[in-house]
N, C-alpha and C positions, 0 to 999 in steps of 0.2 A: 503903793501906787507910784511914788516918785522913782523908786528903784526900777520898776517895769518900764517907765518912760525913758529913763536914762539908758537902760539896756537896749531898748528898741532904737534909740538914737545912735548909740555906739555900734549896734549891729549894722545899721544903714551905712555908717562911715566905713566899716570894715568891708561891706559888700561893694561899695564904690571903689575902695582901694584894691580889692581883689580884681575887679573888672579892669581897672586902670593898669594893673600889673599884666594881665593877660593880653590886653590890647597893645600895650607897649612891647611885650614879647612878640606878639603877632606881627607887629610892624617890623621888628628886627628880622624875623624869619621870612615873612612874605612881602615885605616892602610896604611903603605908604600907598594907600589907595582909598578911594572914597567909600567903598563898600566893606572895608576891613572888619568893622565891628559886626555887621550883619553876617559876614562869612564865618567869623568865629562863633557867633551865636548859633547859626545853622549847624555847624559842626558838632556842637556840644549839647544842643537842646534835648536830643533823645538819649544820649549817652555821653558822658564826659570823655570817654575814651575816643570819641570822634576827633578830639583835639590831636591825638597821636597821629591819626591819618592826615589831618590837615597840615600839621607842622612837620611831619616826617622826622620826629625827634625821639622815637622810642619812649615816649611818655614824659620827657623832661619838662616840657611846658605845663602839662596837666598836673604833674606832681609838684614841681618846685614853684610854679607861678600861680597855682590855683589852690590845690589841696593843702599843701603845707602852710600857706598863708592863712587859710581858714582854720587849720589846726592850731597854729600859733595864736591866733586871735582868741579862739575858744579857751585855750589853755591860760592865756593872760587874763582875759575878761571874767571867765567863769570858774577859773581854777579847776578845770577838768582835763584829764588826760586819758589816753588809752580807750578802753571800751566805754567808760563813762562819758567820754566826749563825743563818741560817734553820732548819737542822735542830733546833737547841736551842730556839729561839723556838717553833717548831711543837710540840715536845715539851712545853714549859712550858704553852703554850696548851691542848693536849690534856689535860694533867694538871689544869689549872685547871677545865676544863669537867667532867671526871670528878669532881673534888672537889666542885664546886658541886652536882652531882647527888646524890652520896652523902652530903653533909653539909648538905643544904638546910634541914633543921629546925634544926640548930645555927646556921647563918648567920641564919635568921629570928629565932631567940631573941636573938641578939646585937643585931640591928637593932631588935627590938621592945622590948627591955629599957629 
C-alpha cells in the first residue's frame, strides 16, 4: 500500500516536471504569452505530434522535452526500459497531457511570475 502511494506521488512530481519542461521550451520557441500553456495543450491533446507543428522543430520538443523525460523517469523509478517501459511511459505521457490541460492557468502563473 505504501509503495503504491509513493509511486503515485512520484508520478505526479514527474508529470509536473514534464509539463514545466514543455512550457519552458514553448516559451523559448513561441515567446512568453498568457495563453501559452493552453496553446501547447491544444496542440498535443489529440496527438503528441501536434507539438511538432506548433513548435516547427521537426519533433525536437516532443522528443527531448516530453517523451525522453517520461522515459527517463520510468527507467529510474520503475527500472523499466525498452518495450517493458512503453505502457508506463505512455501512461505518464497521457497523464502529463491531462494535467497540462486541467492546470493550464497554474502553469501559466508559474511561468509568468
